[in-house]
N, C-alpha and C positions, 0 to 999 in steps of 0.2 A: 504493500500500500504506500509506504513512504517513498519508495523509488518512483512510483507512478506520479504521486503528488509533486515531487521535485521536478517533474517534466512539464508541469503546467507553465504556460507563458502568459496568456491573456487573463486567465482566471486564477492566477497564483496569489493575488492579494486577498487572502481569506480572513485576515485579522488574527491577532494573537489569541483571542478567545474562541476561535473556531473549533467546533467539535471535531470536524474532519482533521484539522491540523494536529490536535492533541491526540486523537486516536492513532494517527500515523506515527507519532513519536512513541506511543506505547507499543505499537507493532514493531517498530524499529528496535526498541529495547528488548522485546520478546525474541526477535530473531538473533540478536547478538548475545542473548543470555544475560542481559543486565536486569537486575532486580529479582526479588523472590516472587514466586507465584502469588503470594498474599498481597504483595505490593502492587503487582501488575493488575490483579483482580480489583483492588481498591480503586486504582486509577481508571480502570474501565467502567466501574460502577458510577464513578463521578460523572463520566461523559454520558452514560446511559440516563442518569437523572437529568442532565442538561438536555438530552434529546427528548425525553418524556415531557419536560417543562415546555420545550418549544412546540411539541406536538399538541399539548393541551392548549397553549396560547392560540394556535392556528387551527385546531380541530383536525389534525392529520389522522389518518386511519389506514388500516390494512398493512401496508409496508412502510413503516416509519423511516427506514433507511433510504428507500427510494424517494419518499416525500422530501426528506432532508436534502438529498443531492439535487433534486429538482428545484427546491427553494433556493439553493446556492446559484444555480444557473439562471433563475429568473430575477434574482435580486443583485447580482454582481455587476456593478457599473464599471465598465472598462471601455477602452477605445473601440473594440469591436461591437459590444452590445449597444453602446450609445449611438454609434453610427447606424447600426441596423434598425434602431428605433426610429431614426429619421428617414432613411432612404431604403430600408429593406436589405435583402441579401444581394447586393451588387457584386459583380466580379471584382476581385482585387487580391493582391498578394496576402493580405491579412487573413483571407479565408483559409489559406494553408495552415496557419498557426491555429486558427479556430478549430479546424478539423482535428489537428493534433491534440488539442485540449479535450475535444469531445471524445476522442478515442480513449483518453485517460478516464473520463467519466463513464464510458461504456464498461471499462474494466472494473471500476468501482461499483457500478450497478450489478455486475455479475460476480462480485467478490465472494470468495468461499471463506466463511468464518469458522468452518468446522474444525480446522486444524487448531486454532487458538482455543476454541471452546473445549475441545477434547483434552488439550494439554493442561488447561487450568480448571477443568471440571465445572464449567459454567454453561448457561444456555440463554444468556440475555440477548445475544445477537439473533438467535433463532426466534426468540419471542417477539422482538421489535419488528422482525421481518414478516411476522404473521400476527399482526396486532388487531384487536377488536376494541375500539374506543367506546367509552361510556357516552351515551347520547346526552348532549348538552343543549341548553337553550341558546338561541342565536346570540344573545347579548353576552354570553360567557366566553366567546371566542371570535376571532376575525373570520367570519363566514366567507366574505368576498375573496380573501387570500386563500382560504382552505379549498374552495371550489376550484380555483384556477390551478393551484399547485397539484391537487390530486388528479385533475383532468390531464395535465401535461405529464405527470408522473406515470400514469397508465399508458400514455402514448410512448414514452421513452422506454418503458418495460418491454414493449413489443418491437422496438427499433432493432433492425438487423445489424447496423454498423454505425460508424461516426457520421457517414454521409446522411443517413436518415435522421440522426440526432440533430445534425446541422439544419436540416429542413424544418424539423419540428420547432426547434428553439428560435430560429430566425423568423418563422411565421408568427410565433407568439410575440416576439419583439415588435414586429411590424404592426400587429393588431393592437397590442396593449402597452408596449413599451417595456422598460426594464427598471428594476429597483422598486422603491416604495411608491413612486408615482405610477408605475405600471400595475401594481397589485392593489393599491388603495385608491379610494375616490375622494376622501376628505382628510384635512389635516389641521392641526393646531401648530403653534410655534412656541419654542422656548428660546429666550434670549441667551446668547453666549458671548464671550469676549471676542470671538472671531466670527461674528455673523449670527445666524440663527440655526436652530435645529428643528426639523419638521417632525412632528409627532402624528402618526396616523390615527384617525378616529375610527375605531374598530367597527362599530355598528351604527351606521347612519339611519335616520328615520326613513322607512320605505314608503314614503308618501308620493303620490303622483298628482299632477295638476288637475286631473279629473276628480280627485278626492275633495278638492276645494269647490264647494257648491257656489254658483254665482260668480260675479266678478269676471265675466267673459271678456269684456273690453280690456280690462287690466291685464288679464292673462295673455291675451293676444299681443298686446304691446311688448310684454316681457318675452314672449316666445319669438316674436319677429326680431328683436334685438339680439337675443341669444343665438338664434340660428344664423344670423348674419355674422356674428362673432366666430362661431364654429367653422363657417365656410371661408373665413378670412376676408369678409367684406367689411366696409366701413360700419362702425357701430359706436355706441356710447356707453359711458358709465351710467348706472341707473340708481335712482333713489326712490324707494317705495315708502311713501309717507301716508299718514292717516290715522284713523282711530285704532285704539288698542283692540286686539283680538279679532281682526278682520282678515287675517290670512297672509300678511306681508311676508313673514318669515317662512311660512309653509310654502308659499309660491317659490321662493328661492331654493329651499331644500328639495322641492320637487324637480327643479331643473336638473339637479345632479343625477337623479334617478332616470330622467328622461334622456339625458344626453351623455351619460358616462361612457357608453360604448362608442361614442363618436369623439372621444378624447377630452371630454370636459372634466376638470378637477376643481376642487374648491378648497380654499384656505381661509379658515375662520380666525379673525384677530380681534383684539379688544383695544380700547382707547389707550391704555398704558403701553401698548406695543407699537403705536404708530411710528415711533422713532426707528423701528426696525423695518419699515416699509421698503426703504431703498435696498436693504440687504435681502429681503424676500424676493424682490423683483430681480435682483442681480443673479440669484440662484436658479430662477425658473425661466428666465427670458430665452435661453437657448434650448429648452426642452421641447419635445414634439407633442405638447399638450396645450389645451386652452385653459387658463387658470382664471377663475373668478375669486377675487379677494372679497370675502363676505364679512360685513360689519353689521351686527344685529343691534337694534335699539340704540341707534347712534344719536347722541345729543351732547351738548356741552353747556356747562354753567359758565357764568361770566369770568370766573377766575381760572378756568381751564384753557390751556393754550395748545393742547395736543393737535387741535384742528389745523394748526399751521403746518405740521408735518404732512398732513393729508392733502392740504392745498398744493403744496410743492410737488408732491408725487403725482397727483391727478393732472395738473397742468400748470406749468410755471417753472419747473426745474430745468437745468441745463440739458440733462439727458432725456431724450424722447422716451416716453413710456412704450414698452415693446408691444407688438401687435397681438401677442398671445396672453395678455393680461388685461382684465377689466375689474372695476370695483363696483360691487352691488351692495347697497346699504338699505337698512330699514330704519324708520324713525317715526315716533308719534308726533314729532314737531315738523312743521313745514320748513322752518328756517334753521333747524339743527342747533343753533346757538341761542341761548336765552337772551332775550332783549328786555330792556327796561324803557319806561316812558322817557327817561332822560336821554336815551339814545336818539330819540326822535326830535329833540331840541337841538337846533343847529349850534347854539352857543351855550356854554356853561358860564353863568355870570361870575363865578368865583375866579376862574383862571383863563377864560377865553378859549378853551379847547373846542375845536369843531366836532361836535357830536355826530354830525352827519357822516363824517369820515369813519367814525367808529362803526356806525350802522352799515356802511358799505363794506367795511372789512368783514363783518359778520355775514352779510348776505352773499358775498362773493363765493363762499364755499358751496352753497346750494347751486349757484350758477355753473359750477364746474361739473355738475352731473348733467350730462346732455339730455337724459330722459328722466322726467319725474312722473311717477305714476301714483295717483291718489286712490287709496282704499277707504271708502267712507263706511260709516256704521249702517247696517241694513235697516230698512223700514220694518215696522211690525209685520207687515204682510210677507216681506222677504225673510224675516226671521222664522216665521212659522213654516215657510216653504223649505228652509234649510233643515229645520227640525224634522219635517216629514220625509225629506230625502235621506237624512242620516238614519232614521229609524229603519229604513229598508235593509240596512246592513246588519241589523240585529233582530233575527226572527223571534227571539225571546220576548220582545215587546209586542204584545197582542192587543193593546187597547185601541179604541177607535181614534180617528184623526181628531175628532172634536175633544175627546178626553185628553189626548196627547197635547194639543195646543193649549188647553186650559191649564194643564200641569206646567207646560213650558212657560206660560205667562207668569205663573206664581214663582217659578224658579228664577226667572231673570230679574224679578223685582227685588230679590234678596241675594242675588249673586252677580252684581256688577253691571246689570243692564244688558241691553240687546247687543249681541255680537255673534259672530260665527263660533268663537271660542266658548261663549256661554252655551250655545246650542249643543256643541259637542260634549261639554261637561254635563249638561242635562241628560243627553242620551246615554252617556256612560253611567250616570246614576240610575236611570230607568232600566238599562240592560242588566246592571248588577242587582237591582232590586227584584226584577222579574225572572231572573235566571233560575 
């Protein structure tokens, strides 16, 4: 094993914590007679635990060894995989080295663990190669990654040689990309001294635009802009503003599920992270995806100045914003930044400051969103329509429409007023009560 891994060229950067790298060193010591059987067994069990932890995190099943090797192939960002993500498997000298690496992975896929198992009296390798995982709820593991890794793993198991592995892997790179951006759809960020770290959001909400009842004009505007973005056509940053609970955030989350397979990815950030916006864009601008930077419930108090970072990034900085990045934000405020009546007085009598300049400074942020979509509170008639449509998804609710609307009316009076969110919360209550 260790001799094979030493022959890797493009995929040799495995990281010091790599299970594969550590296992290869254990096998090297075993072949050289270094270490007692007890010591070797302990080291192997440590890597088995790491493999099981990884399998639990991503919901791997059946052959965990094959799943793990596939995971490496799909997440290793190198010159070959990154190029294949952008242009597919074109002819080039680098393909020679790629096939050499894939020949190594073919040997690893077919590796015979029986020799070391017999010598040490263990069966852990045989067990993980014929594994049956405990069924888990989706929120307990990264289902999106799990499905893709297991799909490709099964294909690689049937591959006859490195040429077929080359085709399978490069087809995946061309379709989904490589690394965390290829396997995951949404991310948060963590500030670091040297830029930012992207943290995958394991289980995003599986909502679709059709799940949001009403607001057809608003959804159409959002779809048109997003589809232009995905196709590389002129498009705009978008601000969704309006009343609370009307579906602004749901609309943006739904876009990810609608267009993920067309290369859309989403990065969620918060106000205190706006200083990292330039670093985020620098890391994603050359990737073969379309990134929406998502800011939920965006608003600023008078003393908050983070909006200045946002203004500079959207429009006004020296560097042009790349074509594969847009900013989508939601807010309950039309103007995002809190205004006072003093802002509307042109002069302050005490010191002669031009207040109108202050107001223009605040309003200019909204102006930098090319598309503003307003989500208004539904009328009572629309509210009851939403309630009746939502109840169709819950067969357990068997009361008549008249009774349902009467109960919905009582509910909204004591639960924040009329909104789509209130309607959903009411239906959740009814479904739980009548189940």
